[in-house]
NUFIZA-295545 format. One record per residue (C-alpha): residue number from 1; x, y, z negated; chain; residue in three letters. Coordinates in Angstrom, 1 decimal, decimal comma. Layout:
BEGIN
<node NUM <X Y Z> 'A' 'ALA'>
...
END
This chain:
BEGIN
<node 1 <-16,9 -8,8 -7,4> 'A' 'MET'>
<node 2 <-14,4 -11,7 -7,9> 'A' 'PRO'>
<node 3 <-11,5 -11,3 -10,3> 'A' 'ARG'>
<node 4 <-8,5 -13,2 -11,4> 'A' 'PHE'>
<node 5 <-5,7 -13,0 -14,0> 'A' 'SER'>
<node 6 <-2,3 -12,0 -12,6> 'A' 'SER'>
<node 7 <0,1 -12,9 -15,5> 'A' 'ASP'>
<node 8 <-2,5 -11,6 -17,9> 'A' 'GLY'>
<node 9 <-3,6 -8,5 -15,9> 'A' 'VAL'>
<node 10 <-7,2 -8,6 -14,7> 'A' 'ASP'>
<node 11 <-7,3 -7,9 -10,9> 'A' 'ILE'>
<node 12 <-10,4 -7,3 -8,8> 'A' 'ALA'>
<node 13 <-10,4 -8,4 -5,2> 'A' 'TYR'>
<node 14 <-12,5 -9,3 -2,2> 'A' 'PHE'>
<node 15 <-12,1 -12,3 0,2> 'A' 'ASP'>
<node 16 <-14,1 -12,3 3,4> 'A' 'GLU'>
<node 17 <-14,1 -14,2 6,7> 'A' 'GLY'>
<node 18 <-12,1 -17,0 8,1> 'A' 'ALA'>
<node 19 <-9,0 -17,5 10,3> 'A' 'GLY'>
<node 20 <-5,5 -16,3 9,7> 'A' 'ASP'>
<node 21 <-5,4 -14,4 6,4> 'A' 'PRO'>
<node 22 <-4,5 -10,7 6,2> 'A' 'VAL'>
<node 23 <-3,8 -9,2 2,8> 'A' 'LEU'>
<node 24 <-4,5 -5,4 2,5> 'A' 'LEU'>
<node 25 <-2,6 -3,4 -0,1> 'A' 'ILE'>
<node 26 <-3,9 0,1 -0,8> 'A' 'HIS'>
<node 27 <-2,0 3,3 -1,6> 'A' 'GLY'>
<node 28 <-1,6 5,3 -4,8> 'A' 'PHE'>
<node 29 <-4,8 6,6 -6,5> 'A' 'ALA'>
<node 30 <-6,9 4,8 -3,8> 'A' 'SER'>
<node 31 <-8,9 1,6 -4,0> 'A' 'THR'>
<node 32 <-9,6 -1,4 -1,8> 'A' 'LYS'>
<node 33 <-12,9 0,3 -0,7> 'A' 'GLU'>
<node 34 <-11,5 3,8 -0,1> 'A' 'ILE'>
<node 35 <-8,4 2,6 1,8> 'A' 'ASN'>
<node 36 <-9,8 -0,4 3,7> 'A' 'TRP'>
<node 37 <-13,6 -0,8 3,6> 'A' 'VAL'>
<node 38 <-14,7 2,7 4,2> 'A' 'ASN'>
<node 39 <-12,4 3,4 7,1> 'A' 'PRO'>
<node 40 <-13,6 0,1 8,7> 'A' 'SER'>
<node 41 <-10,4 -1,8 8,5> 'A' 'TRP'>
<node 42 <-12,2 -4,8 7,0> 'A' 'THR'>
<node 43 <-14,8 -4,6 9,8> 'A' 'LYS'>
<node 44 <-12,1 -4,3 12,5> 'A' 'THR'>
<node 45 <-10,1 -7,3 11,2> 'A' 'LEU'>
<node 46 <-13,2 -9,5 10,6> 'A' 'LEU'>
<node 47 <-14,3 -8,7 14,1> 'A' 'GLY'>
<node 48 <-10,9 -9,8 15,4> 'A' 'ALA'>
<node 49 <-11,3 -13,2 13,7> 'A' 'GLY'>
<node 50 <-9,1 -12,7 10,6> 'A' 'TYR'>
<node 51 <-9,8 -13,7 7,0> 'A' 'ARG'>
<node 52 <-9,5 -10,4 5,1> 'A' 'VAL'>
<node 53 <-8,3 -10,1 1,5> 'A' 'ILE'>
<node 54 <-8,0 -6,9 -0,5> 'A' 'GLY'>
<node 55 <-7,4 -6,0 -4,1> 'A' 'PHE'>
<node 56 <-7,2 -3,1 -6,5> 'A' 'ASP'>
<node 57 <-3,8 -2,5 -7,9> 'A' 'HIS'>
<node 58 <-3,3 -2,6 -11,6> 'A' 'ARG'>
<node 59 <-4,5 0,7 -13,0> 'A' 'GLY'>
<node 60 <-6,7 1,4 -10,0> 'A' 'HIS'>
<node 61 <-10,4 0,8 -9,0> 'A' 'GLY'>
<node 62 <-12,0 -2,1 -10,8> 'A' 'ALA'>
<node 63 <-8,7 -3,7 -12,0> 'A' 'SER'>
<node 64 <-7,4 -3,5 -15,5> 'A' 'GLN'>
<node 65 <-6,0 -0,1 -16,6> 'A' 'LYS'>
<node 66 <-2,5 -0,1 -18,2> 'A' 'LEU'>
<node 67 <-0,7 2,9 -19,7> 'A' 'TYR'>
<node 68 <2,9 1,8 -20,0> 'A' 'ASP'>
<node 69 <4,9 3,0 -16,9> 'A' 'PRO'>
<node 70 <7,1 -0,1 -17,1> 'A' 'GLU'>
<node 71 <4,1 -2,2 -16,2> 'A' 'LEU'>
<node 72 <3,9 -0,5 -12,8> 'A' 'TYR'>
<node 73 <7,2 -1,6 -11,4> 'A' 'HIS'>
<node 74 <6,7 -2,3 -7,7> 'A' 'THR'>
<node 75 <8,0 -5,8 -8,3> 'A' 'ARG'>
<node 76 <5,2 -6,5 -10,7> 'A' 'LEU'>
<node 77 <2,7 -5,1 -8,2> 'A' 'MET'>
<node 78 <4,2 -7,4 -5,5> 'A' 'ALA'>
<node 79 <3,8 -10,3 -7,9> 'A' 'GLU'>
<node 80 <0,1 -9,4 -8,3> 'A' 'ASP'>
<node 81 <-0,2 -9,7 -4,5> 'A' 'ALA'>
<node 82 <1,6 -13,0 -4,4> 'A' 'CYS'>
<node 83 <-0,4 -14,3 -7,4> 'A' 'ASN'>
<node 84 <-3,6 -13,5 -5,5> 'A' 'LEU'>
<node 85 <-2,6 -15,5 -2,6> 'A' 'LEU'>
<node 86 <-1,7 -18,4 -4,9> 'A' 'ALA'>
<node 87 <-5,0 -18,0 -6,6> 'A' 'HIS'>
<node 88 <-6,7 -18,4 -3,3> 'A' 'LEU'>
<node 89 <-4,6 -21,4 -2,3> 'A' 'GLY'>
<node 90 <-2,8 -19,5 0,5> 'A' 'LEU'>
<node 91 <0,9 -20,1 1,0> 'A' 'PRO'>
<node 92 <1,3 -16,9 3,1> 'A' 'ARG'>
<node 93 <-0,5 -14,1 4,8> 'A' 'ALA'>
<node 94 <0,1 -11,2 7,2> 'A' 'ASP'>
<node 95 <0,3 -8,1 5,0> 'A' 'VAL'>
<node 96 <-0,9 -4,5 5,7> 'A' 'ILE'>
<node 97 <0,1 -1,9 3,2> 'A' 'GLY'>
<node 98 <-0,4 1,9 3,2> 'A' 'TYR'>
<node 99 <1,9 4,4 1,4> 'A' 'SER'>
<node 100 <2,6 3,0 -2,1> 'A' 'MET'>
<node 101 <1,0 -0,2 -0,8> 'A' 'GLY'>
<node 102 <3,6 -0,3 2,0> 'A' 'ALA'>
<node 103 <6,3 0,0 -0,7> 'A' 'ARG'>
<node 104 <4,8 -2,9 -2,5> 'A' 'VAL'>
<node 105 <4,5 -4,9 0,7> 'A' 'GLY'>
<node 106 <8,2 -4,3 1,4> 'A' 'ALA'>
<node 107 <9,1 -5,6 -2,1> 'A' 'GLN'>
<node 108 <6,9 -8,6 -1,4> 'A' 'MET'>
<node 109 <8,6 -9,3 1,9> 'A' 'ALA'>
<node 110 <12,1 -9,0 0,3> 'A' 'LEU'>
<node 111 <11,5 -10,8 -3,0> 'A' 'LEU'>
<node 112 <8,8 -13,4 -1,9> 'A' 'PHE'>
<node 113 <9,6 -13,9 1,8> 'A' 'PRO'>
<node 114 <7,8 -17,2 2,0> 'A' 'GLN'>
<node 115 <4,5 -15,4 1,3> 'A' 'ALA'>
<node 116 <4,7 -12,8 4,1> 'A' 'VAL'>
<node 117 <4,2 -13,8 7,7> 'A' 'ARG'>
<node 118 <4,5 -10,3 9,0> 'A' 'SER'>
<node 119 <4,3 -6,8 7,5> 'A' 'LEU'>
<node 120 <2,5 -3,6 8,6> 'A' 'VAL'>
<node 121 <3,9 -0,6 6,8> 'A' 'MET'>
<node 122 <1,6 2,4 7,2> 'A' 'GLY'>
<node 123 <2,4 5,8 5,8> 'A' 'GLY'>
<node 124 <6,0 4,9 4,7> 'A' 'LEU'>
<node 125 <9,2 5,4 6,6> 'A' 'GLY'>
<node 126 <12,7 6,0 5,6> 'A' 'ILE'>
<node 127 <11,5 7,2 2,2> 'A' 'HIS'>
<node 128 <11,4 3,5 1,3> 'A' 'LEU'>
<node 129 <15,2 4,0 1,0> 'A' 'VAL'>
<node 130 <15,8 7,6 0,2> 'A' 'ASP'>
<node 131 <12,6 8,6 -1,6> 'A' 'GLY'>
<node 132 <11,0 7,4 -4,8> 'A' 'VAL'>
<node 133 <7,5 8,2 -3,8> 'A' 'GLY'>
<node 134 <5,3 11,1 -5,0> 'A' 'LEU'>
<node 135 <7,0 13,8 -7,2> 'A' 'PRO'>
<node 136 <6,7 13,7 -11,0> 'A' 'GLN'>
<node 137 <4,6 16,9 -10,7> 'A' 'THR'>
<node 138 <1,7 14,7 -9,5> 'A' 'VAL'>
<node 139 <1,8 12,8 -12,8> 'A' 'ALA'>
<node 140 <1,8 16,1 -14,7> 'A' 'ASP'>
<node 141 <-1,2 17,2 -12,6> 'A' 'ALA'>
<node 142 <-3,1 14,1 -13,5> 'A' 'LEU'>
<node 143 <-2,5 14,7 -17,2> 'A' 'GLU'>
<node 144 <-3,5 18,4 -17,1> 'A' 'ALA'>
<node 145 <-6,7 19,4 -19,0> 'A' 'PRO'>
<node 146 <-8,4 20,2 -15,7> 'A' 'SER'>
<node 147 <-7,9 20,9 -12,0> 'A' 'LEU'>
<node 148 <-7,8 24,6 -12,8> 'A' 'ASP'>
<node 149 <-4,7 24,0 -14,9> 'A' 'ASP'>
<node 150 <-2,7 22,6 -12,0> 'A' 'VAL'>
<node 151 <-0,6 25,1 -10,1> 'A' 'PRO'>
<node 152 <1,2 22,6 -7,8> 'A' 'ASP'>
<node 153 <-0,4 22,2 -4,3> 'A' 'ALA'>
<node 154 <0,3 18,5 -4,0> 'A' 'MET'>
<node 155 <-0,7 17,9 -7,6> 'A' 'GLY'>
<node 156 <-4,0 19,7 -7,0> 'A' 'ARG'>
<node 157 <-4,7 17,4 -4,0> 'A' 'THR'>
<node 158 <-4,2 14,2 -6,0> 'A' 'PHE'>
<node 159 <-5,9 15,5 -9,1> 'A' 'ARG'>
<node 160 <-9,0 16,5 -7,0> 'A' 'ALA'>
<node 161 <-9,0 13,1 -5,3> 'A' 'PHE'>
<node 162 <-8,7 11,2 -8,6> 'A' 'ALA'>
<node 163 <-11,4 13,3 -10,2> 'A' 'ASP'>
<node 164 <-13,8 12,8 -7,2> 'A' 'ALA'>
<node 165 <-13,3 9,0 -7,5> 'A' 'ASN'>
<node 166 <-13,6 9,0 -11,3> 'A' 'LYS'>
<node 167 <-10,2 7,3 -11,6> 'A' 'ALA'>
<node 168 <-8,4 6,7 -14,9> 'A' 'ASP'>
<node 169 <-6,0 9,7 -14,9> 'A' 'LEU'>
<node 170 <-3,7 8,4 -17,6> 'A' 'LYS'>
<node 171 <-3,3 5,0 -15,8> 'A' 'ALA'>
<node 172 <-2,5 6,8 -12,5> 'A' 'LEU'>
<node 173 <0,1 9,0 -14,3> 'A' 'ALA'>
<node 174 <1,8 5,9 -15,7> 'A' 'ALA'>
<node 175 <1,8 4,4 -12,3> 'A' 'CYS'>
<node 176 <3,5 7,4 -10,8> 'A' 'ILE'>
<node 177 <6,2 7,2 -13,4> 'A' 'ARG'>
<node 178 <6,7 3,5 -13,2> 'A' 'GLY'>
<node 179 <6,6 2,7 -9,5> 'A' 'SER'>
<node 180 <9,6 4,7 -8,3> 'A' 'ARG'>
<node 181 <11,7 1,9 -6,9> 'A' 'GLN'>
<node 182 <13,5 2,2 -3,6> 'A' 'VAL'>
<node 183 <15,3 -0,5 -1,5> 'A' 'LEU'>
<node 184 <18,9 -0,2 -0,4> 'A' 'SER'>
<node 185 <19,8 -0,2 3,3> 'A' 'ARG'>
<node 186 <21,2 -3,7 2,8> 'A' 'GLU'>
<node 187 <18,0 -4,9 1,2> 'A' 'GLU'>
<node 188 <15,9 -3,5 4,1> 'A' 'VAL'>
<node 189 <18,3 -5,4 6,4> 'A' 'GLY'>
<node 190 <17,3 -8,6 4,7> 'A' 'ARG'>
<node 191 <13,6 -8,3 5,5> 'A' 'ILE'>
<node 192 <13,6 -10,7 8,4> 'A' 'PHE'>
<node 193 <9,8 -10,8 9,1> 'A' 'GLN'>
<node 194 <8,3 -8,8 12,0> 'A' 'PRO'>
<node 195 <7,5 -5,3 10,6> 'A' 'VAL'>
<node 196 <5,4 -2,5 12,2> 'A' 'LEU'>
<node 197 <6,1 1,0 10,8> 'A' 'VAL'>
<node 198 <3,1 3,2 11,5> 'A' 'ALA'>
<node 199 <3,2 6,9 10,6> 'A' 'ILE'>
<node 200 <1,3 10,0 11,6> 'A' 'GLY'>
<node 201 <3,2 12,4 13,7> 'A' 'THR'>
<node 202 <2,3 15,2 11,3> 'A' 'ARG'>
<node 203 <2,9 13,2 8,1> 'A' 'ASP'>
<node 204 <5,2 15,1 5,8> 'A' 'SER'>
<node 205 <5,0 12,5 3,0> 'A' 'VAL'>
<node 206 <6,3 9,3 4,5> 'A' 'SER'>
<node 207 <9,7 10,1 5,9> 'A' 'GLY'>
<node 208 <10,6 9,4 9,5> 'A' 'ALA'>
<node 209 <9,8 6,0 11,0> 'A' 'ALA'>
<node 210 <12,8 5,6 13,4> 'A' 'ALA'>
<node 211 <15,6 5,5 10,8> 'A' 'PRO'>
<node 212 <13,7 2,7 8,9> 'A' 'LEU'>
<node 213 <13,0 0,8 12,1> 'A' 'VAL'>
<node 214 <16,7 0,9 12,9> 'A' 'GLU'>
<node 215 <17,5 -0,8 9,6> 'A' 'LEU'>
<node 216 <15,0 -3,6 10,0> 'A' 'LEU'>
<node 217 <16,1 -6,8 11,9> 'A' 'PRO'>
<node 218 <12,7 -7,0 13,6> 'A' 'ASP'>
<node 219 <11,1 -3,6 13,3> 'A' 'GLY'>
<node 220 <8,7 -1,8 15,6> 'A' 'THR'>
<node 221 <7,6 1,9 15,5> 'A' 'GLN'>
<node 222 <4,0 3,1 16,0> 'A' 'LEU'>
<node 223 <3,4 6,8 16,1> 'A' 'ASP'>
<node 224 <-0,2 7,9 15,1> 'A' 'ILE'>
<node 225 <-0,7 11,1 17,1> 'A' 'PRO'>
<node 226 <-1,6 14,4 15,4> 'A' 'ASN'>
<node 227 <-2,3 12,8 12,0> 'A' 'ARG'>
<node 228 <-1,2 13,8 8,5> 'A' 'GLU'>
<node 229 <-0,6 11,3 5,8> 'A' 'HIS'>
<node 230 <-4,1 10,6 4,5> 'A' 'ASN'>
<node 231 <-6,1 10,9 7,7> 'A' 'PRO'>
<node 232 <-3,8 8,5 9,5> 'A' 'ALA'>
<node 233 <-5,2 5,6 7,4> 'A' 'VAL'>
<node 234 <-8,3 5,2 9,4> 'A' 'GLY'>
<node 235 <-7,1 6,3 12,8> 'A' 'ASP'>
<node 236 <-8,1 4,2 15,8> 'A' 'LYS'>
<node 237 <-4,5 4,1 17,1> 'A' 'VAL'>
<node 238 <-3,3 2,6 13,8> 'A' 'PHE'>
<node 239 <-6,0 -0,1 13,9> 'A' 'LYS'>
<node 240 <-5,4 -0,9 17,6> 'A' 'GLU'>
<node 241 <-1,6 -1,0 17,1> 'A' 'GLY'>
<node 242 <-1,9 -3,3 14,0> 'A' 'ALA'>
<node 243 <-4,2 -5,7 15,9> 'A' 'LEU'>
<node 244 <-1,8 -5,8 18,8> 'A' 'ALA'>
<node 245 <1,1 -6,4 16,5> 'A' 'PHE'>
<node 246 <-0,7 -9,2 14,7> 'A' 'LEU'>
<node 247 <-1,6 -10,8 18,0> 'A' 'LYS'>
<node 248 <2,0 -10,7 19,3> 'A' 'ALA'>
<node 249 <3,9 -11,8 16,2> 'A' 'ARG'>
<node 250 <5,0 -15,5 16,1> 'A' 'PRO'>
END
């Protein structure tokens, strides 16, 4: 597995195919494999003729684990994404992010606009503006002695997921506490790239798509029918909508 140093942080990534580059940014407690390879996103994009690049966030997967919450600011994670493109000699890419990855992608589009050709935001709607991400109880659940010691339903879900994937629980808890940045409405209005906001119609985590699309200068809404937050990641409607969006963007 290739790796590179992003300002001193060791980041694992993959880089496959040829054509226009698409950068995939996974969600919290996930990995590049769980979020993108296993649900066939990489296969779908490669089959459509794209060069597909994905990486594990700091604290996740095969990348370096950090335990200071301040090192998980979403600007730093956006810098990791930009640094990967620079490492590969790519001036820009289309970006697809899911959940926390969409939050990082939005920061990337705002702060490093030259690096983002277009942005697909899956699993994140108006909570980009009025929500700081997962509640602090999830961090508490990750730090509990065991799953049996977690009373909170959402905390149990993420703790069970992290345990199943043998994740570093302390690193994930630090990430929850450090990656709680929102964008203002004015900042969202400065994201000039084409943006697709794709959310499951049963998603209770993301916040509504329509209010965010209204704030974006070039936003499009995609409803993923009858899907909750996590199952929406690999939905056929999401993939087909993203491919159509990439084909139509300038």
